[in-house]
C-alpha positions in Angstrom: -8.4 2.6 21.1 -10.5 2.5 18.2 -11.5 5.7 16.4 -14.8 7.0 16.5 -16.9 7.4 13.2 -16.4 10.9 11.9 -19.4 12.7 11.9 -18.0 15.1 9.3 -18.6 12.2 7.0 -21.5 10.7 8.6 -21.1 7.0 8.0 -19.0 5.6 5.4 -21.3 3.5 4.4 -23.3 6.7 3.0 -20.3 7.3 1.1 -21.4 6.8 -2.8 -18.6 4.8 -4.5 -17.3 6.1 -8.0 -20.3 6.7 -10.6 -18.9 4.6 -13.0 -21.4 3.6 -15.6 -20.8 -0.1 -15.8 -20.5 -0.4 -12.0 -24.3 0.0 -11.7 -25.2 -2.9 -14.0 -26.4 -5.7 -11.7 -24.8 -8.2 -13.2 -21.3 -6.4 -12.2 -21.7 -6.1 -8.9 -18.3 -5.4 -6.8 -20.2 -4.9 -3.3 -23.0 -8.1 -3.5 -20.0 -10.6 -4.0 -21.4 -12.3 -1.2 -24.8 -12.9 -2.9 -23.0 -14.5 -6.6 -22.0 -18.0 -6.4 -19.4 -16.9 -8.5 -18.4 -13.6 -7.7 -15.1 -13.9 -10.2 -17.3 -14.5 -13.6 -19.3 -11.3 -12.4 -16.2 -9.2 -12.0 -14.7 -10.5 -15.5 -17.9 -9.7 -17.3 -17.5 -6.4 -19.3 -19.3 -6.8 -22.6 -18.0 -9.4 -24.7 -14.5 -11.0 -23.5 -11.9 -10.2 -26.4 -8.1 -11.7 -26.0 -5.2 -10.2 -27.5 -2.1 -12.3 -28.4 0.2 -9.1 -29.5 -0.3 -7.9 -25.8 -0.6 -11.1 -23.8 -2.4 -9.2 -21.1 -5.8 -8.3 -22.7 -9.1 -9.5 -21.9 -11.6 -6.5 -21.4 -13.2 -4.9 -24.3 -11.1 -1.6 -23.9 -8.0 -3.7 -24.7 -6.3 -4.5 -21.4 -6.4 -7.2 -18.6 -8.4 -6.4 -15.6 -7.1 -7.0 -11.8 -9.6 -9.9 -11.1 -9.1 -11.4 -14.7 -5.2 -11.4 -14.2 -5.8 -13.1 -10.8 -8.0 -15.7 -12.1 -5.8 -17.2 -14.7 -3.1 -19.4 -14.4 0.4 -18.0 -15.6 0.3 -20.1 -19.1 -1.8 -17.3 -19.7 -0.4 -14.7 -18.7 -1.6 -14.4 -15.4 -1.6 -15.6 -11.8 -4.1 -18.4 -10.1 -4.2 -17.2 -6.7 -7.1 -19.0 -5.9 -10.7 -18.5 -5.5 -10.7 -17.3 -1.8 -8.2 -14.3 -2.4 -10.0 -13.5 -5.8 -12.9 -12.9 -3.5 -10.9 -10.7 -1.1 -9.4 -8.6 -4.1 -12.8 -8.0 -5.6 -13.9 -6.7 -2.4 -10.5 -4.6 -1.9 -10.8 -3.0 -5.1 -14.1 -2.0 -4.5 -12.8 -0.2 -1.3 -9.9 1.5 -3.1 -12.6 3.1 -5.9 -14.4 4.4 -2.8 -11.6 5.7 -1.4 -10.4 7.5 -4.0 -13.6 9.3 -4.9 -13.6 10.3 -1.1 -10.3 11.8 -1.4 -10.8 13.7 -4.9 -14.0 15.1 -3.3 -14.4 19.2 -3.2 -15.9 18.2 0.8 -12.5 16.1 1.4 -10.1 18.9 0.3 -12.0 21.5 2.9 -12.4 19.1 5.5 -9.1 18.3 5.3 -7.7 21.7 5.9 -9.8 22.8 8.3 -8.8 19.5 10.2 -5.2 20.2 9.8 -5.5 23.3 11.5 -7.8 22.3 14.7 -5.5 19.0 15.5 -2.1 20.6 15.1 -2.0 21.2 18.7 -2.0 16.9 18.9 0.9 16.2 16.8 1.2 15.2 13.2 0.0 11.8 14.3 -3.4 12.6 15.1 -6.1 10.6 13.2 -7.8 13.0 10.8 -11.3 12.3 9.3 -10.4 10.9 6.0 -8.0 8.3 7.9 -10.8 7.1 9.5 -13.2 7.1 6.8 -10.7 5.4 4.8 -10.5 2.7 7.5 -14.0 2.3 7.9 -14.4 1.6 4.1 -11.7 -1.0 4.3 -13.2 -2.7 7.3 -16.7 -2.8 5.9 -15.3 -4.3 2.7 -13.5 -6.9 4.7 -16.4 -7.9 6.5 -18.4 -8.5 3.4 -15.8 -10.5 1.9 -15.9 -13.1 4.5 -12.7 -14.0 3.5 -10.8 -12.0 6.6 -10.4 -13.6 10.2 -8.6 -10.0 11.3 -7.7 -6.6 10.3 -4.6 -4.8 11.8 -4.9 -1.0 11.0 -2.6 2.2 11.7 -6.0 3.5 12.9 -6.9 0.9 15.4 -5.0 0.5 18.8 -5.4 -3.3 18.5 -6.1 -5.6 15.9 -10.0 -6.2 15.1 -11.2 -9.9 14.9 -13.8 -10.1 12.2 -14.6 -14.0 10.9 -13.8 -16.9 12.4 -12.1 -19.6 10.3 -11.6 -17.0 7.4 -8.5 -17.6 5.9 -6.7 -14.5 5.3 -5.4 -11.7 7.8 -5.0 -8.1 6.3 -2.7 -5.0 7.6 -3.1 -1.3 6.3 -2.6 1.8 6.8 -5.6 3.2 5.2 -4.7 6.4 3.9 -0.8 7.7 4.4 -0.3 10.9 3.8 -3.6 12.3 4.6 -2.2 15.6 6.1 -1.4 16.8 2.5 -4.6 16.4 0.9 -5.5 20.2 1.1 -2.2 20.8 -1.1 -3.6 18.2 -3.2 -0.3 16.1 -2.9 -1.1 12.5 -3.7 -1.8 9.8 -0.7 -2.2 6.0 -0.7 -2.9 3.0 0.9 -0.8 0.1 1.7 -1.7 -3.2 2.8 -0.6 -6.6 3.2 -2.2 -10.3 3.1 -1.4 -13.1 5.3 -2.6 -16.5 5.9 -4.5 -17.2 9.2 -2.4 -19.0 11.7 -4.6 -21.9 12.0 -2.3 -23.8 14.6 -3.3 -20.7 17.3 -7.1 -20.6 16.8 -7.7 -22.6 20.5 -6.1 -18.9 22.0 -8.3 -16.0 23.5 -9.5 -13.8 20.2 -7.3 -11.1 21.3 -4.1 -13.2 22.0 -5.0 -14.7 18.5 -5.8 -11.3 16.7 -2.3 -9.9 18.1 0.0 -13.0 16.6 -1.9 -13.4 13.2 -0.8 -9.8 13.0 2.6 -9.9 14.2 3.7 -12.2 11.5 7.4 -11.8 9.6 7.2 -10.0 6.5 8.5 -13.6 4.7 5.1 -14.6 5.1 3.2 -12.3 3.2 1.2 -13.9 0.6 0.4 -10.6 -0.9 1.1 -7.1 -0.5 0.4 -4.1 -2.7 0.0 0.0 -2.4 -2.7 2.3 -4.1 -1.8 5.7 -5.6 -4.4 8.5 -5.6 -2.9 10.8 -8.0 -3.6 12.1 -11.1 -4.4 8.6 -11.6 -5.5 6.0 -9.1 -2.6 2.9 -9.4 -2.9 -0.3 -7.8 0.3 -1.9 -6.9 0.6 -5.5 -6.1 2.5 -8.2 -5.7 1.4 -12.3 -5.1 5.0 -13.2 -4.9 5.4 -13.7 -8.4 6.4 -9.9 -9.5 5.5 -6.8 -9.3 2.5 -5.2 -11.1 0.6 -2.3 -11.6 -3.2 -1.9 -12.3 -4.3 1.7 -13.5 -8.1 2.8 -12.8 -10.2 3.1 -16.1 -13.0 5.3 -15.0 -14.9 4.9 -18.2 -15.4 1.2 -17.0 -14.3 1.1 -12.9 -12.0 -1.2 -13.6 -8.2 -1.6 -12.4 -6.5 -2.8 -15.9 -3.0 -4.0 -16.2 -0.6 -0.8 -17.5 2.6 -2.1 -15.8 3.4 -5.9 -15.7 6.6 -7.4 -14.0 7.8 -4.0 -12.7 11.7 -3.9 -12.4 13.3 -1.1 -10.0 16.3 -0.6 -11.9 19.5 -1.6 -9.8 21.0 2.0 -10.0 19.2 5.0 -9.9 20.0 8.9 -10.1 17.5 9.8 -7.6 16.9 9.7 -3.7 14.1 11.1 -1.7 14.7 12.2 1.8 13.9 15.6 3.7 17.3 17.2 3.5 16.5 19.7 5.7 17.4 17.3 8.6 20.7 16.7 7.3 22.9 18.1 10.4 20.7 15.7 12.4 21.6 12.5 10.3 24.2 10.4 11.6 27.8 10.7 10.0 27.4 7.6 7.7 23.8 8.9 5.9 25.7 12.2 5.7 28.8 10.9 3.7 26.6 8.7 1.7 24.5 11.6 0.4 27.6 14.0 -0.2 28.9 11.3 -2.2 26.1 10.5 -4.5 25.5 14.0 -5.0 29.0 14.8 -6.1 28.7 11.7 -8.4 31.7 10.1 -6.6 29.9 7.0 -5.3 29.7 3.4 -7.2 27.8 5.1 -9.6 29.5 7.9 -11.6 26.4 10.0 -12.4 25.3 12.7 -9.8 22.1 12.2 -7.8 19.2 14.4 -7.7 16.7 15.3 -4.6 13.3 14.6 -5.3 11.0 14.4 -2.2 7.1 14.8 -2.1 6.7 13.9 1.4 4.2 10.9 0.6 5.6 7.9 1.2 3.2 5.8 -1.3 4.1 8.8 -3.6 7.9 8.5 -3.2 8.1 4.8 -3.4 5.8 4.6 -6.6 8.5 7.0 -8.1 11.6 5.0 -6.9 9.7 1.8 -8.0 9.4 3.3 -11.6 12.8 5.0 -11.9 15.5 3.4 -9.6 17.3 5.2 -6.6 16.4 5.1 -2.9 13.5 6.3 -0.9 13.7 6.6 2.5 13.4 8.3 6.3 16.0 7.3 8.3 14.6 7.7 11.9 12.7 5.5 13.6 9.5 6.6 12.6 7.5 4.6 9.7 5.7 1.3 10.9 7.1 -2.3 10.5 3.7 -3.9 10.3 1.9 -2.1 7.7 4.5 -0.1 5.9 7.8 -1.3 5.8 7.0 -5.2 5.4 4.2 -4.9 2.4 6.6 -2.0 0.4 9.5 -4.1 1.0 7.7 -7.3 -0.1 6.8 -4.8 -3.5 10.2 -3.9 -3.9 11.9 -7.5 -3.4 9.1 -8.5 -6.0 10.7 -6.0 -8.5 14.8 -7.1 -7.9 15.0 -4.5 -5.1 15.3 -4.2 -1.2 14.0 -3.0 1.5 16.1 -2.4 4.6 16.4 -0.6 8.0 20.0 0.5 6.9 21.1 -2.5 8.6 19.2 -5.7 8.0 16.8 -6.7 5.3 13.1 -5.3 6.7 11.2 -8.6 5.7 13.7 -10.8 8.0 12.5 -8.4 11.5 10.1 -10.1 13.4 7.8 -7.9 14.8 7.2 -7.7 18.3 4.6 -4.7 18.7 1.7 -3.9 16.3 2.6 -0.2 16.0 6.5 -0.8 15.9 8.8 1.8 14.2 12.0 1.7 12.4 14.0 3.4 9.8 13.2 2.5 6.2 15.4 2.6 2.8 14.0 1.2 -0.3 15.4 0.9 -3.8 17.4 -0.6 -6.4 19.5 -3.4 -5.0 22.8 -2.2 -5.8 22.0 1.6 -4.6 20.7 -0.2 -0.8 23.5 -2.3 -0.7 26.0 1.0 -1.2 23.9 3.0 1.3 24.5 0.1 4.3 28.0 0.1 3.4 28.5 3.3 4.9 27.5 1.7 8.4 25.6 4.6 10.5 23.0 5.5 8.6 19.9 5.2 11.4 19.1 8.4 12.8 18.7 7.9 16.5 18.0 11.4 17.5 15.0 13.8 16.6 16.2 17.0 18.0 13.8 20.3 17.1 11.1 18.4 15.7 8.5 15.9 16.5 8.6 12.4 15.6 
């Protein structure tokens, strides 16, 4: 059942985007890309274009390469030419992410999140909250405006939404992961994956082809990413040729390349998991954690625990510093959480696993299918899998 818009935020279309000075110049409008015959050029013009041979990633007047410039250039120029259709889609997605960033960071959001966390407590921890719904509406509106997305599958919707006939892409998303922690100013995030539309099933009824397009294997992803809303707003994305992070420059409104070619260390010294559930864990997982904490594993260094309880934030730290971010329960969603993040970590040289198998090799059978998730450096994940019994199948004393 599709969620109704939240009256607390009126209509998502009424939420103003971040008030960056350059965003309001007509020649650089992100929201009106469909009215411009060349959206790539409107998004790339920031005063005079400057290129720096020293950095190899610079093209805007502030000395950094913007996201849309990066994806609009071939690899010989230090970027990736992903094609005009995907550039248009990304221009609309980044506008949605900036809009969500503004909503999440507003004082109204903090107060509302606190009130709603109290009022929905009786409905369980997965009950939809206004910020989730507003974020979902913002993304859906942007995808509609792009004209490049056939179907969107979201955590907030019971079934996929068919958007545009013959559009080339399928988008799966968790619009606002970790929203229950907003009132404590804990980082939140958006997760997304992009597939090509399955043209061979266009003859099927809308409901059926929407579902099948959304249940593609993670190996068919053409792009995936997350946005971290924290002290900085960071868009981390891969198009199949490495993983790169772009940071929102609030003075210009551009996502600029700050972390090109991220490589997760094969070994780290940090594990991220809810240690309070230690006595509910299977024997293999307990032995693994006990071993690495004592520095008796394949890595002789002792591991430390760092756990935010925000999937995007825990994963982002793991991508930067190595180690393992995990939830051993059948809790995280394969389609719009596990697959996109596993795609990113693999493109950074790491691995995504359910404790036994490679995540991207698992064929989804349900839109909201859950599974255990382990993400991290290649050697760390291989060692964890070697313990055999790491998937938690019981959940006594607390909600799933």
